[in-house]
Every structure is written in C-alpha cells, then in structure tokens.
C-alpha positions as a Python dict, from the first residue, in 0.01 Angstrom:
ca = {
    (1, 'M'): (0, 0, 0),
    (2, 'E'): (-302, 148, 168),
    (3, 'S'): (-428, 506, 167),
    (4, 'K'): (-641, 701, 407),
    (5, 'E'): (-985, 781, 274),
    (6, 'A'): (-957, 1159, 316),
    (7, 'Y'): (-630, 1173, 120),
    (8, 'V'): (-772, 965, -164),
    (9, 'K'): (-1085, 1178, -184),
    (10, 'R'): (-884, 1501, -198),
    (11, 'R'): (-670, 1361, -481),
    (12, 'F'): (-981, 1259, -676),
    (13, 'V'): (-1134, 1602, -627),
    (14, 'I'): (-821, 1783, -746),
    (15, 'A'): (-778, 1554, -1047),
    (16, 'G'): (-1148, 1580, -1134),
    (17, 'I'): (-1158, 1959, -1113),
    (18, 'I'): (-845, 1998, -1326),
    (19, 'A'): (-970, 1750, -1586),
    (20, 'R'): (-1315, 1902, -1623),
    (21, 'I'): (-1182, 2259, -1643),
    (22, 'L'): (-930, 2150, -1907),
    (23, 'L'): (-1213, 1995, -2104),
    (24, 'L'): (-1376, 2338, -2122),
    (25, 'V'): (-1066, 2552, -2167),
    (26, 'V'): (-884, 2349, -2434),
    (27, 'P'): (-1168, 2351, -2690),
    (28, 'A'): (-1222, 2723, -2627),
    (29, 'L'): (-853, 2788, -2695),
    (30, 'L'): (-860, 2571, -3006),
    (31, 'Y'): (-1167, 2762, -3122),
    (32, 'T'): (-1030, 3112, -3061),
    (33, 'A'): (-648, 3103, -3051),
    (34, 'L'): (-562, 2915, -3369),
    (35, 'P'): (-518, 3115, -3691),
    (36, 'V'): (-769, 2884, -3856),
    (37, 'P'): (-1024, 2780, -3592),
    (38, 'G'): (-1010, 2411, -3515),
    (39, 'F'): (-1384, 2392, -3469),
    (40, 'R'): (-1661, 2543, -3674),
    (41, 'P'): (-1904, 2750, -3466),
    (42, 'D'): (-2174, 2483, -3488),
    (43, 'Q'): (-1927, 2211, -3382),
    (44, 'F'): (-1804, 2416, -3089),
    (45, 'E'): (-2160, 2485, -2976),
    (46, 'I'): (-2260, 2118, -2989),
    (47, 'L'): (-1939, 2018, -2809),
    (48, 'L'): (-2013, 2258, -2525),
    (49, 'C'): (-2373, 2136, -2511),
    (50, 'L'): (-2242, 1782, -2461),
    (51, 'V'): (-1965, 1863, -2213),
    (52, 'M'): (-2106, 2152, -2009),
    (53, 'P'): (-2391, 1980, -1818),
    (54, 'L'): (-2176, 1698, -1683),
    (55, 'T'): (-1888, 1933, -1610),
    (56, 'S'): (-2117, 2165, -1414),
    (57, 'L'): (-2254, 1872, -1219),
    (58, 'Y'): (-1909, 1743, -1126),
    (59, 'L'): (-1773, 2086, -1036),
    (60, 'I'): (-2071, 2144, -806),
    (61, 'F'): (-2024, 1796, -658),
    (62, 'F'): (-1651, 1855, -598),
    (63, 'V'): (-1696, 2204, -450),
    (64, 'K'): (-1970, 2071, -222),
    (65, 'F'): (-1737, 1794, -107),
    (66, 'I'): (-1455, 2042, -41),
    (67, 'L'): (-1680, 2267, 166),
    (68, 'Q'): (-1836, 1984, 368),
    (69, 'N'): (-1514, 1792, 436),
    (70, 'R'): (-1246, 2057, 458),
    (71, 'Y'): (-1143, 1947, 806),
    (72, 'Q'): (-1150, 1570, 752),
    (73, 'R'): (-803, 1424, 795),
    (74, 'E'): (-864, 1057, 861),
    (75, 'G'): (-1119, 803, 755),
    (76, 'Q'): (-1108, 438, 681),
    (77, 'V'): (-810, 278, 513),
    (78, 'L'): (-866, 191, 146),
    (79, 'E'): (-689, -87, -37),
    (80, 'A'): (-441, 7, -308),
    (81, 'G'): (-618, -197, -576),
    (82, 'Y'): (-945, -15, -516),
    (83, 'V'): (-775, 325, -528),
    (84, 'N'): (-561, 244, -833),
    (85, 'I'): (-859, 125, -1036),
    (86, 'G'): (-1027, 458, -973),
    (87, 'Y'): (-721, 660, -1072),
    (88, 'F'): (-673, 449, -1384),
    (89, 'L'): (-1036, 497, -1493),
    (90, 'L'): (-1018, 869, -1421),
    (91, 'L'): (-699, 899, -1627),
    (92, 'I'): (-834, 696, -1920),
    (93, 'L'): (-1163, 885, -1936),
    (94, 'N'): (-1006, 1229, -1914),
    (95, 'A'): (-704, 1167, -2136),
    (96, 'G'): (-913, 991, -2400),
    (97, 'E'): (-1177, 1260, -2418),
    (98, 'L'): (-923, 1541, -2419),
    (99, 'A'): (-714, 1367, -2686),
    (100, 'I'): (-1015, 1335, -2914),
    (101, 'V'): (-1105, 1702, -2864),
    (102, 'V'): (-748, 1818, -2933),
    (103, 'W'): (-716, 1589, -3234),
    (104, 'K'): (-1039, 1721, -3383),
    (105, 'G'): (-936, 2077, -3299),
    (106, 'F'): (-613, 2055, -3496),
    (107, 'D'): (-749, 1847, -3783),
    (108, 'N'): (-1113, 1918, -3853),
    (109, 'T'): (-1124, 1649, -4123),
    (110, 'I'): (-1014, 1361, -3898),
    (111, 'F'): (-1363, 1264, -3781),
    (112, 'E'): (-1698, 1324, -3937),
    (113, 'D'): (-1913, 1538, -3711),
    (114, 'N'): (-2146, 1254, -3613),
    (115, 'N'): (-1856, 1023, -3523),
    (116, 'F'): (-1683, 1295, -3321),
    (117, 'F'): (-1994, 1377, -3120),
    (118, 'F'): (-2067, 1007, -3073),
    (119, 'L'): (-1719, 954, -2925),
    (120, 'I'): (-1763, 1255, -2694),
    (121, 'A'): (-2102, 1119, -2586),
    (122, 'V'): (-1943, 778, -2517),
    (123, 'F'): (-1674, 935, -2297),
    (124, 'E'): (-1930, 1152, -2117),
    (125, 'S'): (-2142, 841, -2058),
    (126, 'G'): (-1831, 670, -1924),
    (127, 'W'): (-1787, 962, -1686),
    (128, 'G'): (-2148, 924, -1576),
    (129, 'I'): (-2105, 552, -1513),
    (130, 'F'): (-1776, 615, -1331),
    (131, 'A'): (-1944, 873, -1110),
    (132, 'G'): (-2250, 661, -1057),
    (133, 'F'): (-2066, 354, -939),
    (134, 'Y'): (-1718, 442, -820),
    (135, 'L'): (-1734, 804, -707),
    (136, 'S'): (-2075, 771, -544),
    (137, 'Q'): (-1946, 472, -347),
    (138, 'L'): (-1624, 650, -252),
    (139, 'F'): (-1785, 983, -165),
    (140, 'G'): (-2139, 876, -76),
    (141, 'R'): (-2274, 838, 269),
    (142, 'I'): (-2525, 566, 337),
    (143, 'N'): (-2800, 680, 566),
    (144, 'R'): (-2956, 386, 744),
    (145, 'I'): (-3306, 418, 877),
    (146, 'A'): (-3356, 251, 1212),
    (147, 'N'): (-3660, 29, 1230),
}
C-alpha cells in the first residue's frame, strides 16, 4: 500500500505534536495532581530541562511545516515500508519515553535518579537521531545549486 506524501506528513505532524505535548503535560500532572507528588522538585526540574529544548524545537518545526504546507494535497507516492518504519519508530520512542516517565512518577523508588535521567537522555537522543535522519529526509527540501 502506498501513501501520498502530504497525507503522511500531516499524520507525522499530528502524532509528533500530540506526543511531545503529552511528554510535557503528563509529568506536570504527576507532579501536581497526585496526593504524594511522583517527582521531587529537583527531579521534575531536571526532567523538564532534558525534555523542554527538544520539545520546543519539534513544536516549532511542526508548526512551521503546517503554516508553509497548509494547502499541499499531493506529492510523491511513498512506499508502505518506508512509511511504516517511521510510524513504528515514532511509536516506540514516544511510548517508551512516556512509559518511563509515568512509571517513575507513580513509583519514585523504581529507578535511581541517574538511571532515570540517563534513560530519558537516551530516548531524547533517539528522537534527535530520528529527526535528523528520517524526518529531515521526509520533510526536508534539497536545494540544488546550478553550476
């Protein structure tokens, strides 16, 4: 099964925006809404320092894409394997990172602080690699300079 490029890009943008906003909202809720906060103030601060820069970058990237390509309906046809690999990586990165945050939020003793922040840094690095290779290829435009 093949998908049109514009449709695939819109689905990635929607999934990316939802995932990154959830990654900010869920820890904040675990920090404030639970009777016993799931995160200590220092843990919550470090978590936001790890997650916020990349989240801001992706949200700006996605909003920029939406504004620049709001009228695009077509595009080249992409192979299903290429599209499915991207969705699978996006799902694994987001679900894994969110699961670790929720797990730590409900059971503060499950990970030592250093291990928790290391895992978050690994997932954020995975996001960076995913964006650098896959998303930049899918969303990027190659400008060729004529000789």
